[in-house]
TORKOL-4160 file (C-alpha; in steps of 0.2 Angstrom, whole numbers, padded with zeros to 4 digits, m for minus):
411
<pt num="1" X="m0734" Y="0344" Z="m0144"/>
<pt num="2" X="m0747" Y="0357" Z="m0140"/>
<pt num="3" X="m0739" Y="0372" Z="m0130"/>
<pt num="4" X="m0755" Y="0382" Z="m0127"/>
<pt num="5" X="m0755" Y="0384" Z="m0108"/>
<pt num="6" X="m0770" Y="0378" Z="m0098"/>
<pt num="7" X="m0778" Y="0388" Z="m0085"/>
<pt num="8" X="m0784" Y="0379" Z="m0070"/>
<pt num="9" X="m0800" Y="0389" Z="m0067"/>
<pt num="10" X="m0805" Y="0377" Z="m0052"/>
<pt num="11" X="m0790" Y="0384" Z="m0043"/>
<pt num="12" X="m0794" Y="0401" Z="m0046"/>
<pt num="13" X="m0811" Y="0400" Z="m0041"/>
<pt num="14" X="m0807" Y="0391" Z="m0025"/>
<pt num="15" X="m0794" Y="0405" Z="m0022"/>
<pt num="16" X="m0806" Y="0418" Z="m0025"/>
<pt num="17" X="m0820" Y="0410" Z="m0014"/>
<pt num="18" X="m0807" Y="0409" Z="0001"/>
<pt num="19" X="m0802" Y="0427" Z="m0003"/>
<pt num="20" X="m0820" Y="0434" Z="m0002"/>
<pt num="21" X="m0824" Y="0425" Z="0015"/>
<pt num="22" X="m0808" Y="0432" Z="0022"/>
<pt num="23" X="m0812" Y="0449" Z="0017"/>
<pt num="24" X="m0832" Y="0449" Z="0021"/>
<pt num="25" X="m0832" Y="0462" Z="0033"/>
<pt num="26" X="m0826" Y="0475" Z="0019"/>
<pt num="27" X="m0839" Y="0469" Z="0007"/>
<pt num="28" X="m0855" Y="0479" Z="0005"/>
<pt num="29" X="m0871" Y="0475" Z="0014"/>
<pt num="30" X="m0882" Y="0462" Z="0004"/>
<pt num="31" X="m0867" Y="0457" Z="m0006"/>
<pt num="32" X="m0871" Y="0440" Z="m0016"/>
<pt num="33" X="m0855" Y="0432" Z="m0016"/>
<pt num="34" X="m0861" Y="0416" Z="m0026"/>
<pt num="35" X="m0868" Y="0426" Z="m0040"/>
<pt num="36" X="m0853" Y="0438" Z="m0040"/>
<pt num="37" X="m0840" Y="0423" Z="m0041"/>
<pt num="38" X="m0850" Y="0414" Z="m0055"/>
<pt num="39" X="m0851" Y="0431" Z="m0065"/>
<pt num="40" X="m0831" Y="0433" Z="m0062"/>
<pt num="41" X="m0828" Y="0416" Z="m0069"/>
<pt num="42" X="m0838" Y="0419" Z="m0084"/>
<pt num="43" X="m0828" Y="0435" Z="m0088"/>
<pt num="44" X="m0810" Y="0428" Z="m0082"/>
<pt num="45" X="m0812" Y="0414" Z="m0095"/>
<pt num="46" X="m0815" Y="0427" Z="m0109"/>
<pt num="47" X="m0801" Y="0438" Z="m0103"/>
<pt num="48" X="m0786" Y="0436" Z="m0115"/>
<pt num="49" X="m0768" Y="0433" Z="m0108"/>
<pt num="50" X="m0776" Y="0427" Z="m0091"/>
<pt num="51" X="m0764" Y="0412" Z="m0092"/>
<pt num="52" X="m0749" Y="0423" Z="m0089"/>
<pt num="53" X="m0756" Y="0432" Z="m0074"/>
<pt num="54" X="m0751" Y="0426" Z="m0056"/>
<pt num="55" X="m0767" Y="0421" Z="m0046"/>
<pt num="56" X="m0764" Y="0434" Z="m0032"/>
<pt num="57" X="m0764" Y="0447" Z="m0046"/>
<pt num="58" X="m0781" Y="0440" Z="m0050"/>
<pt num="59" X="m0786" Y="0440" Z="m0033"/>
<pt num="60" X="m0781" Y="0457" Z="m0030"/>
<pt num="61" X="m0792" Y="0464" Z="m0046"/>
<pt num="62" X="m0807" Y="0454" Z="m0042"/>
<pt num="63" X="m0808" Y="0460" Z="m0024"/>
<pt num="64" X="m0808" Y="0478" Z="m0030"/>
<pt num="65" X="m0825" Y="0474" Z="m0039"/>
<pt num="66" X="m0831" Y="0466" Z="m0024"/>
<pt num="67" X="m0828" Y="0479" Z="m0012"/>
<pt num="68" X="m0836" Y="0492" Z="m0023"/>
<pt num="69" X="m0851" Y="0479" Z="m0027"/>
<pt num="70" X="m0849" Y="0480" Z="m0046"/>
<pt num="71" X="m0853" Y="0468" Z="m0058"/>
<pt num="72" X="m0840" Y="0462" Z="m0071"/>
<pt num="73" X="m0853" Y="0453" Z="m0082"/>
<pt num="74" X="m0865" Y="0467" Z="m0081"/>
<pt num="75" X="m0850" Y="0479" Z="m0088"/>
<pt num="76" X="m0850" Y="0489" Z="m0072"/>
<pt num="77" X="m0831" Y="0486" Z="m0072"/>
<pt num="78" X="m0819" Y="0477" Z="m0082"/>
<pt num="79" X="m0802" Y="0468" Z="m0083"/>
<pt num="80" X="m0788" Y="0468" Z="m0094"/>
<pt num="81" X="m0770" Y="0460" Z="m0094"/>
<pt num="82" X="m0757" Y="0473" Z="m0094"/>
<pt num="83" X="m0737" Y="0475" Z="m0091"/>
<pt num="84" X="m0730" Y="0481" Z="m0075"/>
<pt num="85" X="m0712" Y="0485" Z="m0071"/>
<pt num="86" X="m0706" Y="0480" Z="m0054"/>
<pt num="87" X="m0688" Y="0484" Z="m0058"/>
<pt num="88" X="m0681" Y="0503" Z="m0062"/>
<pt num="89" X="m0683" Y="0513" Z="m0078"/>
<pt num="90" X="m0664" Y="0508" Z="m0083"/>
<pt num="91" X="m0666" Y="0489" Z="m0077"/>
<pt num="92" X="m0685" Y="0485" Z="m0080"/>
<pt num="93" X="m0691" Y="0469" Z="m0074"/>
<pt num="94" X="m0709" Y="0465" Z="m0082"/>
<pt num="95" X="m0722" Y="0454" Z="m0076"/>
<pt num="96" X="m0741" Y="0453" Z="m0082"/>
<pt num="97" X="m0754" Y="0460" Z="m0071"/>
<pt num="98" X="m0773" Y="0459" Z="m0071"/>
<pt num="99" X="m0780" Y="0477" Z="m0070"/>
<pt num="100" X="m0796" Y="0484" Z="m0063"/>
<pt num="101" X="m0806" Y="0499" Z="m0071"/>
<pt num="102" X="m0823" Y="0505" Z="m0068"/>
<pt num="103" X="m0835" Y="0508" Z="m0082"/>
<pt num="104" X="m0847" Y="0521" Z="m0086"/>
<pt num="105" X="m0862" Y="0512" Z="m0078"/>
<pt num="106" X="m0851" Y="0508" Z="m0063"/>
<pt num="107" X="m0847" Y="0526" Z="m0060"/>
<pt num="108" X="m0865" Y="0531" Z="m0060"/>
<pt num="109" X="m0869" Y="0517" Z="m0048"/>
<pt num="110" X="m0856" Y="0521" Z="m0036"/>
<pt num="111" X="m0861" Y="0540" Z="m0036"/>
<pt num="112" X="m0879" Y="0536" Z="m0033"/>
<pt num="113" X="m0875" Y="0523" Z="m0019"/>
<pt num="114" X="m0863" Y="0534" Z="m0010"/>
<pt num="115" X="m0866" Y="0552" Z="m0013"/>
<pt num="116" X="m0869" Y="0561" Z="0004"/>
<pt num="117" X="m0884" Y="0571" Z="m0004"/>
<pt num="118" X="m0897" Y="0560" Z="m0011"/>
<pt num="119" X="m0895" Y="0559" Z="m0031"/>
<pt num="120" X="m0911" Y="0559" Z="m0042"/>
<pt num="121" X="m0902" Y="0556" Z="m0059"/>
<pt num="122" X="m0885" Y="0557" Z="m0066"/>
<pt num="123" X="m0879" Y="0554" Z="m0083"/>
<pt num="124" X="m0866" Y="0559" Z="m0097"/>
<pt num="125" X="m0869" Y="0561" Z="m0116"/>
<pt num="126" X="m0859" Y="0564" Z="m0130"/>
<pt num="127" X="m0862" Y="0578" Z="m0142"/>
<pt num="128" X="m0859" Y="0576" Z="m0160"/>
<pt num="129" X="m0857" Y="0587" Z="m0176"/>
<pt num="130" X="m0874" Y="0594" Z="m0179"/>
<pt num="131" X="m0882" Y="0592" Z="m0161"/>
<pt num="132" X="m0888" Y="0609" Z="m0153"/>
<pt num="133" X="m0880" Y="0611" Z="m0135"/>
<pt num="134" X="m0882" Y="0627" Z="m0125"/>
<pt num="135" X="m0875" Y="0632" Z="m0109"/>
<pt num="136" X="m0885" Y="0647" Z="m0099"/>
<pt num="137" X="m0887" Y="0654" Z="m0082"/>
<pt num="138" X="m0905" Y="0659" Z="m0078"/>
<pt num="139" X="m0908" Y="0668" Z="m0061"/>
<pt num="140" X="m0891" Y="0662" Z="m0056"/>
<pt num="141" X="m0895" Y="0644" Z="m0059"/>
<pt num="142" X="m0885" Y="0635" Z="m0072"/>
<pt num="143" X="m0895" Y="0627" Z="m0085"/>
<pt num="144" X="m0891" Y="0617" Z="m0100"/>
<pt num="145" X="m0901" Y="0613" Z="m0117"/>
<pt num="146" X="m0897" Y="0598" Z="m0127"/>
<pt num="147" X="m0906" Y="0593" Z="m0143"/>
<pt num="148" X="m0897" Y="0578" Z="m0151"/>
<pt num="149" X="m0900" Y="0573" Z="m0170"/>
<pt num="150" X="m0908" Y="0557" Z="m0170"/>
<pt num="151" X="m0896" Y="0542" Z="m0173"/>
<pt num="152" X="m0883" Y="0554" Z="m0176"/>
<pt num="153" X="m0866" Y="0546" Z="m0182"/>
<pt num="154" X="m0855" Y="0562" Z="m0185"/>
<pt num="155" X="m0839" Y="0564" Z="m0176"/>
<pt num="156" X="m0840" Y="0568" Z="m0158"/>
<pt num="157" X="m0836" Y="0586" Z="m0153"/>
<pt num="158" X="m0838" Y="0585" Z="m0134"/>
<pt num="159" X="m0845" Y="0577" Z="m0119"/>
<pt num="160" X="m0855" Y="0582" Z="m0104"/>
<pt num="161" X="m0862" Y="0575" Z="m0087"/>
<pt num="162" X="m0877" Y="0580" Z="m0077"/>
<pt num="163" X="m0881" Y="0577" Z="m0058"/>
<pt num="164" X="m0898" Y="0580" Z="m0053"/>
<pt num="165" X="m0901" Y="0580" Z="m0033"/>
<pt num="166" X="m0917" Y="0575" Z="m0027"/>
<pt num="167" X="m0920" Y="0594" Z="m0020"/>
<pt num="168" X="m0920" Y="0600" Z="m0038"/>
<pt num="169" X="m0901" Y="0606" Z="m0037"/>
<pt num="170" X="m0891" Y="0603" Z="m0053"/>
<pt num="171" X="m0872" Y="0602" Z="m0056"/>
<pt num="172" X="m0864" Y="0597" Z="m0073"/>
<pt num="173" X="m0847" Y="0597" Z="m0082"/>
<pt num="174" X="m0843" Y="0598" Z="m0100"/>
<pt num="175" X="m0828" Y="0594" Z="m0109"/>
<pt num="176" X="m0823" Y="0596" Z="m0128"/>
<pt num="177" X="m0815" Y="0583" Z="m0137"/>
<pt num="178" X="m0798" Y="0592" Z="m0136"/>
<pt num="179" X="m0800" Y="0592" Z="m0116"/>
<pt num="180" X="m0803" Y="0573" Z="m0116"/>
<pt num="181" X="m0789" Y="0570" Z="m0128"/>
<pt num="182" X="m0778" Y="0580" Z="m0117"/>
<pt num="183" X="m0783" Y="0570" Z="m0101"/>
<pt num="184" X="m0781" Y="0553" Z="m0111"/>
<pt num="185" X="m0763" Y="0559" Z="m0117"/>
<pt num="186" X="m0758" Y="0566" Z="m0101"/>
<pt num="187" X="m0766" Y="0558" Z="m0086"/>
<pt num="188" X="m0773" Y="0541" Z="m0092"/>
<pt num="189" X="m0761" Y="0525" Z="m0087"/>
<pt num="190" X="m0766" Y="0516" Z="m0104"/>
<pt num="191" X="m0768" Y="0530" Z="m0117"/>
<pt num="192" X="m0767" Y="0520" Z="m0131"/>
<pt num="193" X="m0775" Y="0505" Z="m0123"/>
<pt num="194" X="m0789" Y="0495" Z="m0132"/>
<pt num="195" X="m0803" Y="0503" Z="m0123"/>
<pt num="196" X="m0798" Y="0521" Z="m0128"/>
<pt num="197" X="m0796" Y="0514" Z="m0147"/>
<pt num="198" X="m0812" Y="0504" Z="m0148"/>
<pt num="199" X="m0823" Y="0514" Z="m0135"/>
<pt num="200" X="m0818" Y="0532" Z="m0136"/>
<pt num="201" X="m0836" Y="0538" Z="m0133"/>
<pt num="202" X="m0838" Y="0527" Z="m0117"/>
<pt num="203" X="m0821" Y="0532" Z="m0110"/>
<pt num="204" X="m0825" Y="0550" Z="m0113"/>
<pt num="205" X="m0842" Y="0548" Z="m0104"/>
<pt num="206" X="m0832" Y="0540" Z="m0090"/>
<pt num="207" X="m0819" Y="0554" Z="m0090"/>
<pt num="208" X="m0831" Y="0568" Z="m0088"/>
<pt num="209" X="m0843" Y="0558" Z="m0075"/>
<pt num="210" X="m0826" Y="0555" Z="m0065"/>
<pt num="211" X="m0822" Y="0573" Z="m0065"/>
<pt num="212" X="m0840" Y="0577" Z="m0060"/>
<pt num="213" X="m0839" Y="0566" Z="m0045"/>
<pt num="214" X="m0826" Y="0578" Z="m0039"/>
<pt num="215" X="m0840" Y="0590" Z="m0036"/>
<pt num="216" X="m0851" Y="0575" Z="m0029"/>
<pt num="217" X="m0847" Y="0572" Z="m0009"/>
<pt num="218" X="m0845" Y="0553" Z="m0009"/>
<pt num="219" X="m0843" Y="0543" Z="0008"/>
<pt num="220" X="m0838" Y="0525" Z="0006"/>
<pt num="221" X="m0841" Y="0513" Z="0020"/>
<pt num="222" X="m0823" Y="0507" Z="0023"/>
<pt num="223" X="m0804" Y="0510" Z="0018"/>
<pt num="224" X="m0805" Y="0495" Z="0006"/>
<pt num="225" X="m0819" Y="0504" Z="m0004"/>
<pt num="226" X="m0811" Y="0520" Z="m0005"/>
<pt num="227" X="m0793" Y="0514" Z="m0010"/>
<pt num="228" X="m0803" Y="0503" Z="m0023"/>
<pt num="229" X="m0813" Y="0519" Z="m0030"/>
<pt num="230" X="m0796" Y="0530" Z="m0030"/>
<pt num="231" X="m0787" Y="0516" Z="m0040"/>
<pt num="232" X="m0802" Y="0511" Z="m0053"/>
<pt num="233" X="m0802" Y="0526" Z="m0064"/>
<pt num="234" X="m0786" Y="0523" Z="m0074"/>
<pt num="235" X="m0782" Y="0542" Z="m0073"/>
<pt num="236" X="m0769" Y="0551" Z="m0063"/>
<pt num="237" X="m0778" Y="0568" Z="m0061"/>
<pt num="238" X="m0764" Y="0573" Z="m0047"/>
<pt num="239" X="m0753" Y="0586" Z="m0055"/>
<pt num="240" X="m0739" Y="0582" Z="m0041"/>
<pt num="241" X="m0739" Y="0563" Z="m0046"/>
<pt num="242" X="m0726" Y="0557" Z="m0058"/>
<pt num="243" X="m0734" Y="0551" Z="m0074"/>
<pt num="244" X="m0730" Y="0533" Z="m0076"/>
<pt num="245" X="m0717" Y="0528" Z="m0090"/>
<pt num="246" X="m0725" Y="0518" Z="m0104"/>
<pt num="247" X="m0712" Y="0505" Z="m0109"/>
<pt num="248" X="m0712" Y="0493" Z="m0124"/>
<pt num="249" X="m0720" Y="0477" Z="m0123"/>
<pt num="250" X="m0709" Y="0464" Z="m0115"/>
<pt num="251" X="m0702" Y="0448" Z="m0124"/>
<pt num="252" X="m0715" Y="0434" Z="m0123"/>
<pt num="253" X="m0714" Y="0423" Z="m0108"/>
<pt num="254" X="m0708" Y="0405" Z="m0113"/>
<pt num="255" X="m0722" Y="0393" Z="m0112"/>
<pt num="256" X="m0716" Y="0377" Z="m0101"/>
<pt num="257" X="m0718" Y="0359" Z="m0109"/>
<pt num="258" X="m0731" Y="0354" Z="m0096"/>
<pt num="259" X="m0746" Y="0365" Z="m0099"/>
<pt num="260" X="m0755" Y="0359" Z="m0085"/>
<pt num="261" X="m0753" Y="0372" Z="m0073"/>
<pt num="262" X="m0755" Y="0391" Z="m0073"/>
<pt num="263" X="m0740" Y="0400" Z="m0081"/>
<pt num="264" X="m0730" Y="0410" Z="m0069"/>
<pt num="265" X="m0719" Y="0424" Z="m0074"/>
<pt num="266" X="m0700" Y="0424" Z="m0071"/>
<pt num="267" X="m0696" Y="0428" Z="m0053"/>
<pt num="268" X="m0682" Y="0438" Z="m0047"/>
<pt num="269" X="m0673" Y="0432" Z="m0031"/>
<pt num="270" X="m0669" Y="0444" Z="m0017"/>
<pt num="271" X="m0652" Y="0449" Z="m0014"/>
<pt num="272" X="m0645" Y="0446" Z="0004"/>
<pt num="273" X="m0646" Y="0466" Z="0007"/>
<pt num="274" X="m0664" Y="0466" Z="0001"/>
<pt num="275" X="m0668" Y="0451" Z="0011"/>
<pt num="276" X="m0661" Y="0458" Z="0027"/>
<pt num="277" X="m0670" Y="0475" Z="0025"/>
<pt num="278" X="m0687" Y="0465" Z="0020"/>
<pt num="279" X="m0685" Y="0455" Z="0037"/>
<pt num="280" X="m0682" Y="0471" Z="0046"/>
<pt num="281" X="m0698" Y="0479" Z="0040"/>
<pt num="282" X="m0709" Y="0463" Z="0044"/>
<pt num="283" X="m0702" Y="0463" Z="0062"/>
<pt num="284" X="m0706" Y="0481" Z="0065"/>
<pt num="285" X="m0724" Y="0479" Z="0057"/>
<pt num="286" X="m0727" Y="0462" Z="0065"/>
<pt num="287" X="m0731" Y="0469" Z="0083"/>
<pt num="288" X="m0745" Y="0478" Z="0076"/>
<pt num="289" X="m0753" Y="0465" Z="0067"/>
<pt num="290" X="m0768" Y="0454" Z="0076"/>
<pt num="291" X="m0761" Y="0436" Z="0081"/>
<pt num="292" X="m0774" Y="0428" Z="0071"/>
<pt num="293" X="m0770" Y="0438" Z="0056"/>
<pt num="294" X="m0752" Y="0435" Z="0057"/>
<pt num="295" X="m0755" Y="0416" Z="0057"/>
<pt num="296" X="m0767" Y="0417" Z="0042"/>
<pt num="297" X="m0753" Y="0427" Z="0033"/>
<pt num="298" X="m0740" Y="0414" Z="0038"/>
<pt num="299" X="m0752" Y="0400" Z="0031"/>
<pt num="300" X="m0755" Y="0410" Z="0015"/>
<pt num="301" X="m0736" Y="0414" Z="0012"/>
<pt num="302" X="m0725" Y="0404" Z="0023"/>
<pt num="303" X="m0713" Y="0411" Z="0036"/>
<pt num="304" X="m0705" Y="0428" Z="0030"/>
<pt num="305" X="m0689" Y="0419" Z="0032"/>
<pt num="306" X="m0693" Y="0406" Z="0018"/>
<pt num="307" X="m0697" Y="0421" Z="0005"/>
<pt num="308" X="m0685" Y="0424" Z="m0007"/>
<pt num="309" X="m0692" Y="0434" Z="m0022"/>
<pt num="310" X="m0695" Y="0452" Z="m0025"/>
<pt num="311" X="m0713" Y="0450" Z="m0029"/>
<pt num="312" X="m0718" Y="0438" Z="m0014"/>
<pt num="313" X="m0709" Y="0451" Z="m0002"/>
<pt num="314" X="m0718" Y="0464" Z="m0010"/>
<pt num="315" X="m0735" Y="0455" Z="m0009"/>
<pt num="316" X="m0731" Y="0450" Z="0009"/>
<pt num="317" X="m0728" Y="0467" Z="0015"/>
<pt num="318" X="m0744" Y="0474" Z="0006"/>
<pt num="319" X="m0755" Y="0461" Z="0014"/>
<pt num="320" X="m0747" Y="0464" Z="0031"/>
<pt num="321" X="m0750" Y="0482" Z="0030"/>
<pt num="322" X="m0768" Y="0480" Z="0025"/>
<pt num="323" X="m0771" Y="0469" Z="0039"/>
<pt num="324" X="m0763" Y="0481" Z="0051"/>
<pt num="325" X="m0774" Y="0496" Z="0044"/>
<pt num="326" X="m0789" Y="0486" Z="0045"/>
<pt num="327" X="m0786" Y="0482" Z="0064"/>
<pt num="328" X="m0783" Y="0501" Z="0068"/>
<pt num="329" X="m0798" Y="0506" Z="0058"/>
<pt num="330" X="m0808" Y="0495" Z="0069"/>
<pt num="331" X="m0800" Y="0502" Z="0085"/>
<pt num="332" X="m0803" Y="0519" Z="0081"/>
<pt num="333" X="m0821" Y="0514" Z="0076"/>
<pt num="334" X="m0824" Y="0507" Z="0094"/>
<pt num="335" X="m0814" Y="0520" Z="0103"/>
<pt num="336" X="m0826" Y="0534" Z="0111"/>
<pt num="337" X="m0825" Y="0552" Z="0105"/>
<pt num="338" X="m0824" Y="0565" Z="0118"/>
<pt num="339" X="m0837" Y="0577" Z="0110"/>
<pt num="340" X="m0845" Y="0580" Z="0093"/>
<pt num="341" X="m0836" Y="0595" Z="0093"/>
<pt num="342" X="m0819" Y="0586" Z="0091"/>
<pt num="343" X="m0826" Y="0577" Z="0075"/>
<pt num="344" X="m0817" Y="0585" Z="0061"/>
<pt num="345" X="m0828" Y="0594" Z="0046"/>
<pt num="346" X="m0827" Y="0589" Z="0028"/>
<pt num="347" X="m0815" Y="0605" Z="0025"/>
<pt num="348" X="m0804" Y="0601" Z="0040"/>
<pt num="349" X="m0803" Y="0583" Z="0035"/>
<pt num="350" X="m0797" Y="0588" Z="0018"/>
<pt num="351" X="m0785" Y="0601" Z="0025"/>
<pt num="352" X="m0778" Y="0587" Z="0035"/>
<pt num="353" X="m0776" Y="0576" Z="0021"/>
<pt num="354" X="m0768" Y="0590" Z="0011"/>
<pt num="355" X="m0755" Y="0592" Z="0024"/>
<pt num="356" X="m0750" Y="0574" Z="0027"/>
<pt num="357" X="m0748" Y="0573" Z="0008"/>
<pt num="358" X="m0737" Y="0588" Z="0008"/>
<pt num="359" X="m0727" Y="0580" Z="0023"/>
<pt num="360" X="m0727" Y="0562" Z="0014"/>
<pt num="361" X="m0716" Y="0570" Z="0000"/>
<pt num="362" X="m0702" Y="0574" Z="0012"/>
<pt num="363" X="m0703" Y="0555" Z="0019"/>
<pt num="364" X="m0693" Y="0540" Z="0013"/>
<pt num="365" X="m0704" Y="0526" Z="0006"/>
<pt num="366" X="m0698" Y="0515" Z="0020"/>
<pt num="367" X="m0702" Y="0527" Z="0034"/>
<pt num="368" X="m0719" Y="0530" Z="0028"/>
<pt num="369" X="m0723" Y="0511" Z="0026"/>
<pt num="370" X="m0717" Y="0510" Z="0045"/>
<pt num="371" X="m0727" Y="0524" Z="0050"/>
<pt num="372" X="m0743" Y="0519" Z="0043"/>
<pt num="373" X="m0741" Y="0502" Z="0051"/>
<pt num="374" X="m0740" Y="0510" Z="0068"/>
<pt num="375" X="m0753" Y="0524" Z="0067"/>
<pt num="376" X="m0764" Y="0518" Z="0052"/>
<pt num="377" X="m0770" Y="0526" Z="0035"/>
<pt num="378" X="m0773" Y="0546" Z="0037"/>
<pt num="379" X="m0791" Y="0542" Z="0030"/>
<pt num="380" X="m0797" Y="0534" Z="0046"/>
<pt num="381" X="m0793" Y="0549" Z="0056"/>
<pt num="382" X="m0809" Y="0556" Z="0062"/>
<pt num="383" X="m0805" Y="0569" Z="0076"/>
<pt num="384" X="m0796" Y="0584" Z="0078"/>
<pt num="385" X="m0786" Y="0578" Z="0092"/>
<pt num="386" X="m0780" Y="0563" Z="0082"/>
<pt num="387" X="m0775" Y="0573" Z="0066"/>
<pt num="388" X="m0766" Y="0583" Z="0078"/>
<pt num="389" X="m0755" Y="0570" Z="0085"/>
<pt num="390" X="m0754" Y="0561" Z="0069"/>
<pt num="391" X="m0747" Y="0576" Z="0061"/>
<pt num="392" X="m0735" Y="0579" Z="0075"/>
<pt num="393" X="m0728" Y="0561" Z="0074"/>
<pt num="394" X="m0727" Y="0562" Z="0056"/>
<pt num="395" X="m0716" Y="0578" Z="0057"/>
<pt num="396" X="m0705" Y="0569" Z="0069"/>
<pt num="397" X="m0703" Y="0554" Z="0056"/>
<pt num="398" X="m0700" Y="0566" Z="0041"/>
<pt num="399" X="m0686" Y="0575" Z="0052"/>
<pt num="400" X="m0678" Y="0559" Z="0056"/>
<pt num="401" X="m0679" Y="0554" Z="0037"/>
<pt num="402" X="m0671" Y="0570" Z="0030"/>
<pt num="403" X="m0657" Y="0569" Z="0043"/>
<pt num="404" X="m0653" Y="0552" Z="0038"/>
<pt num="405" X="m0653" Y="0558" Z="0019"/>
<pt num="406" X="m0642" Y="0573" Z="0025"/>
<pt num="407" X="m0629" Y="0561" Z="0032"/>
<pt num="408" X="m0629" Y="0550" Z="0018"/>
<pt num="409" X="m0625" Y="0565" Z="0006"/>
<pt num="410" X="m0606" Y="0566" Z="0001"/>
<pt num="411" X="m0605" Y="0586" Z="0003"/>
């Protein structure tokens, strides 16, 4: 008997098509859905291990590329199957996920498209042994001079990225091989992954481009694009963020006797207490979800009372939160602003987000999720008045969260 699983690509294509239609408002202007979907299906058919990934994970990954307007077939972004622990460190529960990453070409495309200041050119180069590379400052302006040896195949010693604006201003960044390796080992979510092993030079260029982009002011069209970009690097550059634990490969998922359907990883039932907590969260969040979105959510997942696995509960809350945030973002876009002076400057917005981030550390995950469901993501806040109210309400939630924790302490 042939136990090789068969993937239902027609089912996947139909699912992705419905997903793209439902998210059409968040897609870039001029987005060619037909061509994008055709290219995606070509890539998915060549993706190793796709038969072990749930269709919802495939949808999430493909949507990130769609939001950013990147082409999988043109190597502007790529996918790969990876392991995800939905349990704990001591009691791991492993499932297969489809991951999304931008490539070097995709990083350049996004920088050129979404930079507030028009970019004439942006690129990255690797420096090999024997190449001539010189940095200097002339009349207070930075300058670099690079003369590579033609067809040089010596070892890579460093990498640099350059951004040249239309007004002639240049910014650049450089990294030695040691710096790239430090970032790979310290911040990469897959430091020993296939892309680093087989395409170290391309990954090094992507790394320095991504770091240079921190100096380029990017402004995306919506929250979905911003979140997709933040999740696409495969790096965790925030020193305050816990480094993920890399666990060994899980045991292979058993292949069913009937290979005609997509293989689904083992599911884990919600315990009675977990089910009660899940339903309580849904009830609190539901009031902020538009009726049409709620009905579509029920159509996709069924009533929350019928959900009995941890993965489905997590996915339900994630989609519910996204739809609430989208509604809140639309309302804020339509709401009149009292005066131009009330709009936060870039510096004020950055300071506001930093304050939110620091407060969030003292807020339980449950309280944070419910807070966002009521007030929206901090990224959609535009005015000083809104930011002040947002912080005041968050401080109240943090105080309540801390008091609850103190009451639970045995001393």
